[in-house]
VODREN-753442 format. One record per residue (C-alpha): residue in one letter; x, z, y. Coordinates in steps of 0.5 Angstrom, whole numbers, plus 500, padded with zeros to 3 digits. Layout:
N
aXZY/...
//
This chain:
301
m933803438/f935796441/n941792439/g943785442/f948779442/s950773447/h954767446/s955761450/v958754447/m961749451/g958742450/a961736447/s960732453/h964737457/e970737451/k970729452/t971729459/g975735460/l969739464/v969747463/c963750460/q958751466/d954756462/s954764462/s951769458/a951777457/h947782454/k947790455/v944795451/t942802453/e938808450/h932806454/y932799455/a936792454/i937786458/a939779455/v941774460/v943767461/a945762466/d947755467/g951752472/h949745475/g952739473/s952735480/k958734484/k956738490/h956744485/f963744483/r964752482/s958752478/n961755472/l963761477/g956761480/s953762473/q958768471/f956771478/a948770476/v949774470/e953779473/a948780479/t942780474/i945786470/e947790476/a940789479/i936791473/d941797472/r940799479/f932799478/f933803472/e937808475/d932814475/y929812469/d923817469/e921815476/f921807474/i917807468/s912811471/n911806477/f913800474/p906798470/a902799476/n906796481/h910791476/k909784480/m912787487/i917791483/i919784479/k919781486/n924786489/i929785483/q929778484/k931779491/q936784489/v939779484/i939774489/s943779494/n948781489/w949773487/n950772494/n955778495/r959775489/v959768492/n961770499/a967775496/h970769492/l969764497/a973769502/e979770497/n979763494/p977758500/v975751498/t982747496/a984740498/d983737491/e976740491/k974737498/s977730495/k971728491/f967728498/t967724505/d968729510/e961728512/e958729505/f962735505/e960738511/n953737509/i954742503/p952749504/p957753501/e953757496/s951750493/y958750491/y956755486/g949753484/s946756477/t939757474/l938764471/i933767465/a933774464/a929778459/v928786459/a926790454/a924797455/e920802450/n913801452/f914794456/t917788457/f919783463/g923777465/l925773470/q927765471/i929760476/g930753474/d930750467/g931754460/s927758456/l925765454/v922766447/a919773445/i917775438/f912781438/d909785432/d904780430/g910776428/a909770432/a914766437/v911765444/m914763450/p911768455/m914765461/e908762465/y913757468/n911754475/e916749478/a916751486/a921746488/p919740491/a920733488/n928732486/v930739488/t933743483/a930750483/s937754483/i939761485/c943758491/n937755495/s935758501/n928759499/a930762492/a926768492/s920763492/m922759486/f922765481/s917765475/g916772472/f912775466/y910782464/v907785458/e905792456/n903796450/k905791445/k911792440/l917787441/i921785435/a926781439/m926777445/y931771447/a933767453/s937760452/t939755457/d936748456/g941745452/l938749446/y931747447/t933740448/s936740441/f930740438/g925735437/s919739439/e916745441/y914747435/d921746432/f924750437/l919756436/d920756429/y928756430/h927763433/t923766427/i928764423/i934767426/t930773427/s929774420/q937774420/l938779425/t938785419/n945783418/i948783426/e955782424/t954776419/f949773424/k953773430/t958768426/v952764423/i949763430/v956761433/n957756428/n950753429/l950753436/t956749436/k953744431/r947743436/s951742442/r956737438/y951733434/g945734439/t945734446/e952735447/d950740453/d953747454/i948752450/s947759451/l943764447/s942771449/c938776445/v935783445/f931786439/s929793436/e932794430/e927799428/l921794429/l925789425/n926793419/e919795419/n916788420/i922784416/g917782411/l912779416/i917775419/n919772413/e912770411/k912767418/v918763416/e914760410/e908759414/n912755419/k915751414/q909749411/r906747418/s912743419/a911739413/e904738414/r906735421/k911731418/a906728413/e901727419/r906723423/l908719417/t900717416/k899715423/k905710422/i902707416/
//
């Protein structure tokens, strides 16, 4: 029923400065559900192990969602009526799983003298150990009769249902106070999550991406149109994987120069049934894009 892909590319700015890729991505497809997840490690100095933190976030999310789906029949019978509570419980489980991974890694790999050398003694003492690994997180989950997602920090989630329109279903409300990054490493991370739930709508495809992708576009219209275009190309997934990796690399190299991650899950059956509609949407979007461009040029005159 489901298929998927995921990939992360190193930002051109990281290549220039010798930084590692701080993004991570993964997807998982099972008989009954599919998961797309991305995470973006924070770039500031105190998050010096954020590349590992993003990896742990991706792993922790898949582990948590798998656990809730263990008894599939019971889960799908309870989830629709109790989705708000269950999604919050999934978020809490993700945080717990992530902290377990962070604590285990730190116990086996104490902070090195080189890592400490970037700080004064006072600065280092004021950094909570979990902050070394700080990361954002976005996950999209598709099942037979419902979809849901969760997010902490920046990035985007795009869904295309069987009406063919690309939408951003996450109602993102930044819960962090000013100048505080919403992160899985925060002590109040559970209160910083956003989530969404949709039932009785047939999902064609759903995408999670880190902020490097969104900021490579000039507008939200262009960003959403891009997802319609790539959905039209999913019918040949192996060819698509090569094309999308090249495209993401170019977007990083000649755009934001940031790391970019994109993860997707999609229904092969619904995609094939609705490919004509998707192609129509691509053409409609091209026309609207041309109209917007003409309108902007008129305003400049």
